[in-house]
SEPADREN-683633 format. One record per residue (C-alpha): residue number from 1; x, y, z. Coordinates in pm, 1 decimal, padded with zeros to 6 digits. Layout:
N
k  xx  yy  zz
NUM  X  Y  Z
...
% end
This chain:
216
k  xx  yy  zz
1  17699.7  -01530.9  11714.1
2  17972.0  -01425.3  11473.1
3  18078.0  -01054.1  11441.2
4  18305.2  -00862.7  11219.9
5  18666.2  -00952.8  11305.1
6  18732.9  -00602.3  11410.1
7  18470.2  -00636.9  11679.3
8  18594.3  -00962.6  11787.1
9  18945.5  -00812.5  11847.5
10  18781.0  -00544.8  12063.8
11  18598.6  -00811.5  12269.3
12  18898.4  -01036.8  12308.5
13  19178.1  -00781.2  12324.6
14  19021.9  -00475.6  12474.2
15  19104.9  -00107.2  12402.7
16  19187.3  00201.1  12583.0
17  18924.4  00451.2  12705.6
18  19069.3  00806.0  12620.2
19  18843.9  01007.5  12847.6
20  19027.4  01342.9  12823.7
21  19060.6  01300.9  12435.4
22  18677.7  01241.6  12393.6
23  18591.4  01537.3  12624.2
24  18815.9  01761.5  12419.1
25  18734.2  01628.6  12070.2
26  18365.5  01615.3  12149.0
27  18359.3  01978.2  12239.3
28  18541.9  02065.7  11909.9
29  18302.7  01851.3  11716.1
30  18012.1  02042.7  11863.5
31  18170.2  02385.5  11782.8
32  18179.1  02293.5  11420.1
33  17808.1  02273.2  11382.5
34  17676.8  02423.0  11722.3
35  17376.3  02599.2  11570.8
36  17250.2  02275.4  11409.9
37  17329.2  02050.7  11728.2
38  17167.4  02298.7  11956.1
39  16866.1  02366.8  11742.1
40  16793.8  01997.7  11704.3
41  16816.9  01933.4  12063.3
42  16552.2  02217.5  12124.6
43  16327.8  01973.1  11901.9
44  16409.7  01663.7  12110.4
45  16337.4  01879.0  12431.8
46  16013.7  01991.6  12278.3
47  15894.7  01632.7  12201.7
48  16011.3  01522.0  12551.3
49  15801.9  01791.2  12710.3
50  15494.4  01724.8  12517.1
51  15525.9  01348.7  12577.0
52  15549.3  01411.2  12945.5
53  15254.3  01646.8  12978.6
54  14975.6  01482.5  13193.4
55  14690.7  01596.7  12967.8
56  14854.1  01424.0  12672.1
57  14918.4  01100.4  12839.1
58  14825.4  00862.4  12549.6
59  14965.1  01097.2  12280.9
60  15273.7  01140.6  12488.3
61  15328.6  00754.0  12499.2
62  15329.2  00746.2  12106.0
63  15563.8  01060.8  12111.6
64  15796.7  00914.1  12334.4
65  15867.5  00660.7  12067.8
66  16020.2  00930.9  11862.8
67  16301.5  00996.1  12099.4
68  16521.7  00692.4  11981.9
69  16524.5  00786.2  11619.0
70  16570.0  01157.8  11684.6
71  16882.2  01086.2  11913.9
72  17009.8  00852.1  11640.4
73  16958.8  01125.8  11372.6
74  17198.1  01334.2  11601.8
75  17465.8  01073.4  11570.6
76  17422.8  01054.3  11199.0
77  17483.6  01416.2  11162.5
78  17773.4  01411.2  11405.7
79  17931.8  01136.0  11171.3
80  17889.9  01363.8  10869.3
81  18044.7  01655.3  11053.7
82  18337.8  01479.7  11196.5
83  18437.5  01370.5  10828.4
84  18422.4  01731.9  10706.7
85  18087.9  01718.1  10533.2
86  17828.1  01993.8  10556.0
87  17499.4  01827.2  10662.9
88  17152.4  01987.9  10595.8
89  16926.9  02026.9  10892.8
90  16674.3  01760.4  10738.1
91  16961.4  01509.6  10788.9
92  16889.7  01507.5  11151.1
93  16562.9  01313.0  11083.4
94  16742.4  01030.0  10893.4
95  16721.6  00831.8  11221.5
96  16375.1  00746.4  11120.4
97  16518.8  00514.2  10841.0
98  16591.8  00287.1  11136.6
99  16258.3  00346.1  11321.2
100  16167.4  -00020.4  11402.2
101  16494.8  -00152.5  11524.9
102  16563.8  00164.5  11731.8
103  16221.9  00161.5  11902.4
104  16269.2  -00211.1  11981.0
105  16614.3  -00136.6  12125.2
106  16464.5  00137.0  12330.8
107  16191.6  -00089.3  12469.5
108  16389.1  -00401.5  12527.4
109  16679.7  -00224.8  12682.8
110  16470.9  -00017.3  12896.3
111  16289.8  -00314.8  13030.7
112  16604.9  -00496.1  13089.3
113  16763.8  -00200.6  13276.5
114  16455.3  -00144.0  13487.6
115  16442.1  -00504.3  13598.1
116  16806.1  -00496.5  13681.7
117  16752.4  -00177.4  13893.0
118  16452.8  -00320.4  14068.5
119  16645.7  -00651.7  14164.5
120  16966.1  -00540.6  14282.3
121  17048.5  -00200.5  14113.7
122  17394.1  -00313.3  14005.1
123  17285.7  -00527.4  13728.4
124  17072.5  -00240.6  13600.1
125  17364.1  00001.5  13626.6
126  17579.2  -00249.2  13439.8
127  17335.4  -00280.2  13147.0
128  17270.8  00108.1  13132.2
129  17644.5  00153.1  13068.8
130  17687.6  -00150.1  12849.6
131  17424.4  -00050.5  12608.8
132  17571.4  00278.8  12533.9
133  17677.2  00204.3  12182.7
134  17367.0  -00008.5  12072.0
135  17190.1  00269.2  11884.2
136  17497.9  00336.9  11687.5
137  17544.5  -00026.0  11577.9
138  17204.2  -00010.9  11426.5
139  17252.8  00322.4  11230.0
140  17606.8  00265.2  11119.8
141  17627.6  -00109.1  11069.2
142  17257.7  -00191.5  11007.7
143  17247.5  -00455.6  11291.3
144  16913.3  -00566.4  11431.3
145  16833.3  -00447.3  11785.2
146  16943.4  -00756.5  11975.2
147  17266.7  -00793.9  11796.5
148  17346.2  -00435.0  11863.4
149  17280.3  -00457.3  12220.8
150  17483.6  -00772.8  12253.5
151  17751.4  -00628.3  12048.8
152  17766.7  -00308.7  12263.9
153  17747.1  -00501.0  12577.6
154  18039.1  -00729.2  12511.7
155  18263.6  -00452.7  12378.2
156  18193.5  -00211.5  12672.3
157  18223.9  -00487.3  12931.8
158  18583.3  -00543.6  12834.6
159  18655.3  -00214.3  12980.2
160  18351.7  -00133.7  13177.7
161  18498.3  00057.8  13471.3
162  18685.4  00302.6  13245.6
163  18378.0  00354.1  13033.8
164  18160.2  00403.5  13346.2
165  18400.4  00678.9  13453.4
166  18372.3  00848.0  13109.2
167  17999.2  00835.2  13137.0
168  18006.4  00951.8  13494.8
169  18187.5  01261.6  13383.5
170  17930.3  01335.9  13124.3
171  17646.9  01296.1  13361.8
172  17816.9  01546.3  13580.9
173  17858.3  01785.8  13295.5
174  17485.4  01753.5  13234.8
175  17409.0  01785.7  13604.5
176  17595.9  02111.1  13607.2
177  17383.6  02224.2  13314.4
178  17059.8  02141.1  13515.4
179  17193.9  02344.1  13818.1
180  17242.4  02634.2  13578.1
181  16872.7  02725.8  13605.5
182  16773.5  02404.0  13409.1
183  16851.9  02576.8  13065.7
184  17230.3  02492.2  13067.5
185  17132.6  02135.2  12993.6
186  17017.6  02249.2  12648.4
187  17374.6  02308.3  12580.3
188  17545.3  02020.9  12779.3
189  17330.5  01755.6  12625.7
190  17435.1  01804.4  12255.2
191  17778.3  01854.3  12376.4
192  17809.8  01528.7  12584.7
193  17628.6  01345.2  12296.6
194  17919.1  01469.3  12057.1
195  18162.0  01332.5  12325.3
196  17987.6  00996.8  12343.3
197  17995.2  00981.5  11957.3
198  18370.7  01055.1  11951.3
199  18426.6  00769.5  12193.6
200  18242.2  00532.6  11943.5
201  18439.8  00670.2  11660.1
202  18761.8  00621.4  11835.5
203  18697.6  00280.6  11978.5
204  18488.7  00107.5  11708.5
205  18574.5  00324.6  11410.7
206  18944.2  00286.3  11456.7
207  18896.0  -00092.1  11491.4
208  18733.9  -00093.0  11155.6
209  18987.7  00109.0  10988.2
210  19279.4  -00105.1  11135.7
211  19106.4  -00408.8  10982.3
212  19057.3  -00251.0  10647.0
213  19435.4  -00150.0  10644.7
214  19552.4  -00518.4  10734.0
215  19323.2  -00663.6  10453.3
216  19513.7  -00442.0  10208.3
% end
């Protein structure tokens, strides 16, 4: 499978995971559009709550499919904000433009991760971390779900332990939000999502920009 040369460079040569930078810049990104990010995560939480309600089991199964495009919409808006644009709240729903590949990604990656966890745990953890960029490869580069999964896996594998450490910190931030009477996670999840996007922007976005400068 052939990828963009910038992605091949990341796979072959690696990159630096700048955890402290991602935490700081992610927080600053959240502050730039905090009301929008927070408000949209209320919608995501609402959909998740309805989907998990026992009386609505069958409806919930359908609603759970909305999670992937909703989260993708968050990253699309984060991309606008980081570039100095002023998004409309409706832009959060642009993730639905990629509904099918995102849902396929969610289903297939969840199966792989679950099987990995059942078998030896370690393979499941490896895949859960490695697929962290997959949805962003779909929405920003229009890849199909399988190519996005493999590209994310290959790039993150190059520096898996450092990236795992970064995600562990994000998990601890969200865990602290849960301990804060449960409601703190309403704030920590959009913040950590901004931090994850900043990591993608630095690692993948920088590689693309470097390639464009080289071409000129």
